[in-house]
Structures are given as structure tokens and as C-alpha cells.
C-alpha positions as CSV (number, residue, x, y, z in Angstrom):
1,M,30.7,68.4,0.4
2,R,27.5,66.6,1.7
3,V,26.8,63.1,3.0
4,L,25.3,61.1,0.3
5,G,24.8,58.1,2.4
6,E,26.1,54.6,3.6
7,V,26.5,51.9,1.1
8,I,24.0,49.2,2.1
9,G,24.6,46.8,-0.7
10,K,25.7,45.9,-4.3
11,S,23.3,45.5,-7.5
12,A,23.3,42.6,-9.6
13,S,24.9,44.5,-12.2
14,G,28.1,45.7,-9.8
15,F,26.6,49.2,-8.4
16,A,27.0,50.2,-4.8
17,I,23.6,50.9,-3.4
18,T,22.9,53.8,-1.2
19,R,19.7,55.0,0.6
20,C,19.8,59.0,1.0
21,K,17.2,61.5,2.3
22,Q,18.6,64.5,-0.4
23,V,18.5,63.6,-4.0
24,P,21.6,64.2,-5.9
25,R,22.0,65.0,-9.6
26,L,22.6,62.4,-12.0
27,K,26.4,62.0,-13.0
28,A,27.2,64.1,-10.0
29,S,31.0,62.9,-8.7
30,V,30.9,60.7,-5.6
31,F,33.8,60.8,-2.9
32,N,34.9,58.7,-0.3
33,L,35.6,59.8,3.6
34,N,39.4,61.0,2.5
35,H,37.7,63.1,-0.5
36,K,39.0,60.9,-3.2
37,K,36.7,60.5,-6.1
38,V,35.4,57.1,-6.3
39,G,32.6,57.1,-8.9
40,F,29.3,59.0,-10.0
41,V,25.6,58.8,-9.5
42,A,24.5,56.4,-12.0
43,D,20.8,56.0,-11.2
44,I,18.0,57.0,-9.0
45,I,15.6,54.4,-7.8
46,G,13.0,53.5,-5.1
47,P,10.2,55.9,-3.5
48,A,10.9,59.8,-3.6
49,S,10.5,60.1,0.3
50,E,13.9,57.9,0.6
51,P,15.2,57.1,-2.8
52,F,18.1,54.5,-3.4
53,I,21.0,56.0,-5.3
54,L,23.1,53.6,-7.4
55,V,26.9,54.5,-7.9
56,N,29.2,53.5,-10.5
57,S,31.8,52.6,-7.8
58,Q,33.7,49.5,-5.9
59,S,32.7,50.8,-2.5
60,K,31.9,48.5,0.1
61,P,28.6,48.2,2.5
62,G,29.1,50.3,5.4
63,Q,31.4,52.8,3.6
64,E,29.9,56.6,3.8
65,L,29.8,58.6,0.4
66,F,29.8,62.1,-0.2
67,V,28.7,64.2,-3.2
68,E,29.7,67.9,-4.2
């Protein structure tokens, strides 16, 4: 697994917002530090150099997330 990024907040629609340097594929499974699946990549927004990833997850700010 590789690091997706740290959750920096929540969107108005309830998605966890994560900033990342490597763009994952849409619908990729997202895991927590204990390798438990917590959601999936719902959308990719923002600048191409450092995009924001919206994750369909109840993860809290500060939590680090991973993708396959």
C-alpha cells in the first residue's frame, strides 16, 4: 500500500478531504493505518500539481489514509 495523505477536513457533503502528491485512480479502495478499508476515492479536485482527494469515509482530520 502507498500513502494517500492526511485528512485535512470534511466537505459540505460529508467527504473526507485529503491532499496528496500522487493521484490515485477513481473508486480506489482507501485504508486506515491498521489496513482496514474505510472508503473509496470519490473525486479528485484542485490543481494538478497537488490535488485534493475526496474520500467517501468517516475519517477524521489528522488521520493518515492509504490506497492500494
